[in-house]
KEDO-538836 format. One line per 5 residues: their letters; for each residue y, x, z of N, C-alpha, C, CB. Coordinates in pm, whole numbers, plus 32768, in hexadecimal, padded with zeros to 4 digits. Last residue first. Glycine has a CB too. Example, Ala and Ser with C-alpha at 12.3 -4.5 7.8 and 13.67 -1.06 7.14 Angstrom:
sa> 7F1F,8505,82C4,7F96,8557,82CA,8003,850A,8313,7FC4,8580,823C | 7DC7,8527,830C,7E3E,84CE,830C,7EB6,8528,830C,7E41,846B,8389
// end
This chain:
arime> 8663,860E,886E,86D9,8668,886C,86F4,869C,87DF,86C4,86DE,88CB | 8617,84D2,88AF,85F0,853C,8851,866B,8592,883D,85BA,8502,87C5 | 85BA,8420,89D0,8622,8467,8985,85DF,84CA,8926,8686,84B0,89E4 | 856D,82E3,8A65,8544,8362,8A2B,85B5,839A,89D6,84C4,8351,89D6 | 8521,820A,8B6A,858A,8242,8B17,8559,82CA,8AE6,8612,824E,8B65
ihpin> 8418,811B,8B65,8450,819A,8B95,84BE,81C5,8B35,83E0,8208,8BA1 | 8394,7FDA,8BCE,83D9,8033,8B70,83FC,80B6,8BB6,845A,7FF0,8B38 | 82C9,7EBE,8BEF,82E8,7F46,8C21,8321,7F9E,8BB2,826A,7F88,8C5D | 835F,7D83,8BC6,8304,7DE5,8B8A,832A,7E6F,8BBE,8309,7DE0,8AEC | 8420,7CCC,8C0C,839F,7CC4,8C50,8333,7D1E,8C12,836F,7C35,8C4F
delyt> 8507,7D26,8B93,84C9,7CAB,8B62,8438,7CA0,8B90,84D0,7CA6,8AC9 | 84B5,7E4A,8C19,8516,7E12,8BBC,84D2,7D9B,8B7C,8548,7E7D,8B50 | 8480,7EFE,8D3C,845C,7E87,8CEF,84D1,7E5D,8C99,8432,7E14,8D4C | 8443,805F,8D3F,8493,7FE9,8D63,8466,7F75,8D0C,852D,8005,8D4F | 83DD,819F,8DA8,83BB,8122,8D67,8416,80B2,8D99,8327,80FE,8D7F
gsrqv> 84DB,829F,8DA2,8463,8260,8DD4,844A,81E1,8D87,846D,8244,8E6B | 854D,8367,8C8C,8560,8307,8CFA,84D8,82E0,8D30,85B0,8289,8CCB | 851B,8406,8BB6,8591,8426,8C05,85AA,83C3,8C76,8609,842D,8BAC | 8424,8498,8AE5,8445,8431,8B47,84B9,845F,8B9F,83CA,8410,8B9E | 8478,8501,89A1,8450,8528,8A28,847D,84BB,8A88,848D,85B3,8A4F
fglse> 8417,8514,8849,845E,84D1,88B5,8422,84FA,893B,8459,8438,88A4 | 8382,857B,8775,83E7,85D0,87B4,8437,858F,8822,8442,8600,874E | 82B4,84E5,871C,8329,84EB,86C4,839C,853B,8702,8358,845E,86A4 | 8207,84DF,87EB,81DA,8527,8772,824A,8534,870B,8162,84DE,8734 | 828E,8434,8896,828C,84C3,88B6,8262,8514,883B,822D,84DF,892C
yfkql> 824F,8341,881C,82D8,8372,8813,82E1,8406,8838,8333,8321,886E | 8139,8339,885D,8167,8330,87D3,81F3,836A,87C5,8165,829E,87A3 | 8143,833D,8976,8105,83AE,892D,812F,83AF,889A,806A,83A6,8938 | 81C6,823D,89AA,81FF,82BE,89D3,81C6,8332,8982,81E6,82D5,8A67 | 817B,8139,8985,8191,8189,890D,81C7,8215,892B,81EF,8141,88B1
yqqas> 817B,80BD,8A79,80F8,80DA,8A3E,8103,812E,89BF,80AE,8058,8A20 | 828E,808E,8AAB,8248,80FD,8AEC,81C2,8120,8AAA,8231,80DC,8B7D | 8373,8064,89AD,8308,8024,89F9,82AB,8092,8A2B,82BA,7FB9,89A1 | 84A5,8117,89CE,8420,810B,8994,83C3,80B8,89EC,83E4,8195,897E | 85D1,8137,8965,8595,80F0,89D6,850A,80C9,89A5,85EC,8070,8A04
ikiai> 8655,8270,88F5,860C,81F4,88DE,85E3,81B8,8965,8590,820C,8885 | 874C,834B,886F,870F,8309,88E3,86C7,828B,88B5,877B,82E6,894E | 8782,8484,87E4,8764,83F8,87C9,871E,83BF,8843,870C,83E8,8749 | 8870,858C,87A7,880B,854B,87FB,87FD,84B7,87D5,8830,8559,8891 | 88A5,85FC,8652,88CF,85DB,86D9,885C,8598,8726,894B,857E,86D7
ngwke> 88F8,8671,8542,8880,868D,8592,88A2,867B,8626,884A,871E,8576 | 89B8,8560,84AE,8996,85EB,84CA,891A,85F6,8523,8A0B,8632,850D | 89DF,845A,8464,8A2C,848E,84D6,8A09,851D,84FD,8A17,8436,854C | 8949,841E,8379,89C8,83D9,8394,8A1D,8420,83FD,89AD,834C,83C0 | 886A,84C4,8384,88BC,84C1,830A,8945,8487,8327,8876,8471,829C
qvaai> 8800,8484,847F,8830,850C,8464,888A,8511,83E9,87BA,856B,8452 | 87BA,8376,8454,8819,839B,84BE,8855,8423,84A0,87D4,839A,854A | 86FD,839E,8387,8777,8351,836C,87E1,836F,83D6,8759,82BA,8369 | 8633,842A,840E,867A,846C,839F,86FC,8423,837F,8620,8470,8321 | 85E3,835C,84BC,861A,83DA,84F3,866A,8422,8486,85A7,8435,8529
svnml> 8583,82A5,83FB,85F2,8281,8454,8634,82FC,8490,85C1,8225,84C4 | 84AF,8330,8388,851E,8305,8332,8599,82E5,8389,84F6,8288,82DC | 840F,834A,846E,8440,83C2,8429,84B6,83A0,83CE,83D0,8402,83D7 | 83DB,823B,84A7,8428,828C,8506,845E,830A,84C4,83D1,82B1,857F | 834A,81F6,83BD,83C3,81AE,83E4,8419,8202,8442,83A0,8128,8427
ergfg> 826D,829F,83D5,82C9,82B0,8365,834F,826D,8383,828B,8276,82E3 | 81F9,822B,84B8,8225,82B8,84BC,828B,82D1,844C,81AC,8319,84AD | 81C5,812C,844D,8215,813C,84C6,824D,81C9,84D1,81C1,811C,8540 | 8119,8153,8372,81A3,812B,8359,81FC,813B,83D4,81A7,809B,8329 | 800F,8187,838F,806B,81F8,839A,80FD,81D4,8386,8046,8261,8338
lnraf> 7F76,80AC,839A,7F82,80E9,8315,7FDF,8162,8317,7FB5,8081,82B0 | 7F74,800B,8478,7F07,806C,8467,7F02,80A8,83DB,7E83,802A,8486 | 8015,7EE7,83EA,7FF3,7F42,8458,7F7B,7F9A,8434,7FD7,7EF3,84D8 | 8065,7E23,833D,8080,7EAE,8317,805B,7F12,8383,8112,7EBD,82F5 | 8045,7D27,839F,7FFA,7D48,8326,8006,7DDC,8300,802A,7CF3,82B3
satvv> 80FC,7D24,8476,806C,7D29,8492,801C,7D52,8416,803B,7CA0,84C5 | 8214,7E01,844B,81D2,7D81,8435,813B,7D8F,844A,81EF,7D4C,83A7 | 82AE,7EC1,8541,825A,7EC3,84CA,8214,7E3C,84C1,81F3,7F39,84CE | 83E1,7F2D,85D3,837B,7EC6,85C0,8330,7EDA,853C,83BB,7E3A,85C4 | 84DE,7F76,86AC,8475,7FB5,865C,8401,7F52,864E,8444,803D,869C
rgisa> 85D6,7F48,8722,8592,7EDB,86DC,8527,7F12,867D,85F8,7E84,868E | 8685,8086,86F3,864D,8016,873D,860D,7FAF,86E2,86B7,7FD5,8791 | 8718,81BB,8731,86C1,8170,86D8,8685,80FF,872A,8651,81CB,8697 | 8858,825E,8759,87E0,8219,8789,8797,81D1,8717,8805,81B5,87F7 | 8932,8369,87C6,88FB,8311,875F,887E,82CD,8796,88DA,8360,86DC
vdfki> 89C2,8354,8914,898D,839E,88A1,895C,8339,8839,8919,83FF,88CD | 8A0D,8297,89C8,8A6D,8302,89AD,8A42,8359,8938,8A80,8359,8A2A | 89A0,815F,8932,8997,81C9,8996,8A02,8231,8975,8907,8209,899A | 8A02,80AC,8879,899F,807E,88DC,8997,80DF,8951,8914,806E,889A | 8AEF,8146,8828,8ADE,80B6,8814,8A7D,807C,887A,8AAD,8098,8785
gpafi> 8AF8,8259,884B,8B62,8208,8886,8B54,8172,8871,8BE3,8233,884F | 8A75,82CD,8713,8A92,82E3,87A1,8B03,8287,87CF,8AB7,8377,87BB | 89F4,81C9,8639,8A44,8241,8652,8A54,8254,86E9,8ACF,8237,860C | 88AC,8143,8619,8936,8139,8648,8975,81C3,8658,893C,80EE,86CD | 87BA,808A,855D,87EC,8107,8594,8881,80F8,85B3,87D4,817E,8532
rtyaa> 8699,7FC1,8564,872A,7FC7,8553,8758,8045,859A,8773,7F46,858B | 856C,7FAB,849E,85B8,7FD4,8515,864C,7FB9,84F9,859F,806C,8539 | 8438,7F37,8411,84C9,7F28,8423,84F6,7F6F,84A3,84F2,7E92,8427 | 8341,7ED7,8321,836C,7F2A,8392,8405,7F2B,8398,8334,7FBB,8386 | 8312,7E18,825B,82A1,7E4F,82A5,82CB,7E99,8323,8252,7EAC,824C
lgadt> 8369,7D06,81A3,839F,7D68,8202,832F,7D96,825F,8416,7D2C,8254 | 8265,7CDB,80A3,82DF,7CB8,80ED,830E,7D28,8148,82C8,7C3D,813E | 819A,7D28,7FFD,817E,7CB9,8059,81F8,7C90,80AB,810D,7CE0,80B7 | 81F5,7E07,7F80,81E9,7D8E,7F2E,81CF,7D13,7F84,817A,7D9E,7EC6 | 82C8,7E82,808A,8256,7E8D,802E,8256,7E11,7FD7,81CD,7E9C,807C
sgmvh> 83D9,7F2E,8127,839E,7EB7,80E8,8329,7EDD,808E,8407,7E6B,8098 | 848D,7F8D,8236,8420,7FB8,81E0,83D9,7F3D,81A9,83BE,8013,822B | 85D5,7FC6,829C,8572,7F63,8275,850D,7FA0,8216,85B5,7EE9,8234 | 86C6,7FEF,8382,8663,803D,8339,85EE,7FDE,831C,8634,80BD,838A | 8813,7FAE,83A0,8790,7F6E,83A4,8731,7FBA,8348,8799,7ED8,837B
farqd> 890F,800B,847E,88D5,801E,83FA,8844,7FF0,8406,88E0,80B5,83C8 | 89E1,7F32,8548,896C,7F88,852E,895C,7FA3,849A,88EE,7F47,8565 | 8A95,7E74,8583,8AC2,7EFF,8593,8A55,7F64,8574,8AF4,7F15,8620 | 8A14,7D83,8569,8A89,7D99,8515,8AB9,7E2A,851B,8AF9,7D3C,853F | 8956,7D8A,8634,892A,7D9B,85A8,89A0,7DBC,854D,88E4,7D1D,8577
yndad> 89C1,7D48,8725,89C0,7DD6,8701,8996,7DEC,8670,8963,7E22,875D | 89AA,7C41,8775,8A2C,7C6F,8744,8A35,7D06,872F,8A97,7C45,87A4 | 88A4,7BF6,87A1,88F1,7C2C,8812,897B,7C61,87ED,88A3,7C99,8853 | 87A4,7B47,8769,8828,7B4D,8728,888E,7B73,8793,884D,7AC4,86E2 | 86E3,7B3F,8837,86DB,7BA3,87CE,8761,7BB4,8787,866F,7B7E,8768
qyacn> 86BC,7AFF,896F,8727,7AE8,890F,8726,7B57,88A7,87B1,7AE2,8957 | 8566,7A9B,89B4,85DD,7AED,89CA,8641,7AD2,895B,85B8,7B84,89CF | 8427,7A6A,8A12,84A1,7A1E,89F6,851A,7A75,8A19,84A4,7996,8A46 | 830C,7AE3,899D,8381,7B11,89E6,83FC,7AC1,89BB,8398,7BA8,89D0 | 820B,7B11,8924,8225,7AA3,8981,829C,7AC2,89DC,81A8,7A85,89D5
qevvf> 81D2,7BB7,885C,81DB,7BF4,88E1,81FF,7B8D,894C,8242,7C65,88E0 | 81D0,7AF6,878A,815C,7B4A,87A4,815E,7B86,8831,8154,7BBA,873E | 82DA,7A79,87AD,825C,7A2F,87A6,81E5,7A87,87D0,8245,79F9,8719 | 83A0,7B49,87D5,83A4,7AC9,881D,831A,7A88,8821,8409,7A6A,87DB | 8356,7C30,8741,838C,7C3C,87C8,8386,7BB9,8816,841A,7C6C,87C1
venrl> 82DD,7BC9,864B,829F,7C2F,86A0,82D3,7C29,872E,82B6,7CB9,8666 | 837B,7AF7,85E1,82E9,7AF1,85DE,82A9,7B50,8642,82B7,7B12,8552 | 8482,7B5E,8601,8457,7AE7,864B,83BE,7ADF,8652,8490,7A68,8609 | 847E,7C34,854D,8499,7C4E,85DC,846B,7BD9,8631,852F,7C6A,85F3 | 844C,7BA1,8460,83ED,7C06,8490,8402,7C22,8525,83FC,7C88,8440
rlvqy> 8538,7AFE,8455,84B2,7AC2,845B,844C,7B25,8492,8486,7A91,83D0 | 8602,7BBA,843D,85FE,7B63,84B4,8575,7B23,84C4,866A,7AF7,84AB | 85B7,7C29,8342,85C4,7C7C,83BA,85B6,7C26,8438,864C,7CC6,83BA | 85C5,7B49,8299,8545,7B8F,82AB,8547,7BE8,8328,8526,7BE4,822F | 86D8,7B09,82AE,8674,7AA8,82DA,85EE,7AEE,82F4,8662,7A39,826F
leens> 8745,7BEF,8239,8762,7BD0,82C5,86FB,7B6F,82FC,87EF,7B95,82D3 | 86DF,7BCF,8133,86B9,7C44,8184,86D2,7C28,8218,8707,7CC1,8158 | 8761,7ADE,80E6,86CF,7AE6,80EC,86A0,7B5B,8142,8695,7AF3,805F | 886E,7B2B,80EA,8840,7AC0,8142,87A9,7AC7,8154,8868,7A37,810B | 887A,7C95,80E1,8880,7C12,80A1,8854,7BA8,8107,8825,7C0D,8020
legfs> 893F,7D88,8183,88C4,7D39,8182,88DA,7CB7,8136,8895,7D1D,8212 | 8A36,7DFD,8198,89EC,7E13,811B,896B,7DC1,8113,89CB,7EA6,810D | 8A8C,7DC9,8299,8AD2,7D89,822A,8A8B,7D99,81A4,8B5B,7DC1,821F | 89E4,7E78,832A,89D7,7DE7,8338,8A15,7D9F,82C0,8A19,7DB7,83BA | 8973,7F82,8254,89C8,7F4D,82BE,89B4,7EB6,82C3,8A5F,7F72,82A7
kiewr> 8827,7FF6,820B,88A0,7FAB,81EA,88F0,7F8A,8267,887B,7F2A,81A0 | 872B,809C,816F,877F,809F,81E6,8803,805E,81C1,8794,8133,821B | 85DA,807B,8104,8668,8065,80EC,86B0,806A,8172,8682,7FDD,80A4 | 84A4,80DB,8076,8502,80E1,80E7,8590,80CA,80B7,84F9,8169,812E | 836D,8054,8023,83F1,807D,7FF1,8454,8074,8065,841E,8023,7F77
idm> 8214,80A3,8019,8286,806D,8064,8306,80A8,802C,8279,808C,80FC | 80D1,8047,7F9E,814C,8095,7F94,81BB,8050,7FE2,8176,80A7,7F00 | 7F8A,8056,8000,8000,8000,8000,807C,805A,8000,8000,7F9F,807C
// end
């Protein structure tokens, strides 16, 4: 399965692309993870949206932020892979594309994530280091991680 990557500002997203992003985030974070939370948080307008699409639709997504928007450093969030696209290596590719996009836009700077704790080893393999104890975010154990 081939994947095509695009990175767009909020204003560059078509109505269809925005719908697919919100649908994927809702499918995984709200329905699959059984987590009632406010996904539309007024940060999408300030993010760049990293989207990986296949012939089957939106397969992988993150949003990236410049320093000073979510944290004092750059950040990557809303990391999600569609159920049909899991175990194909797209999650790793998604993070590599997102890290490269941060570096292209803002230089070789630190990146912070709020990671679901069970994915700690995955993020460590990408150069992230745990920087906090475990905390609950939307009733799911998370840790703060930094990639210097």
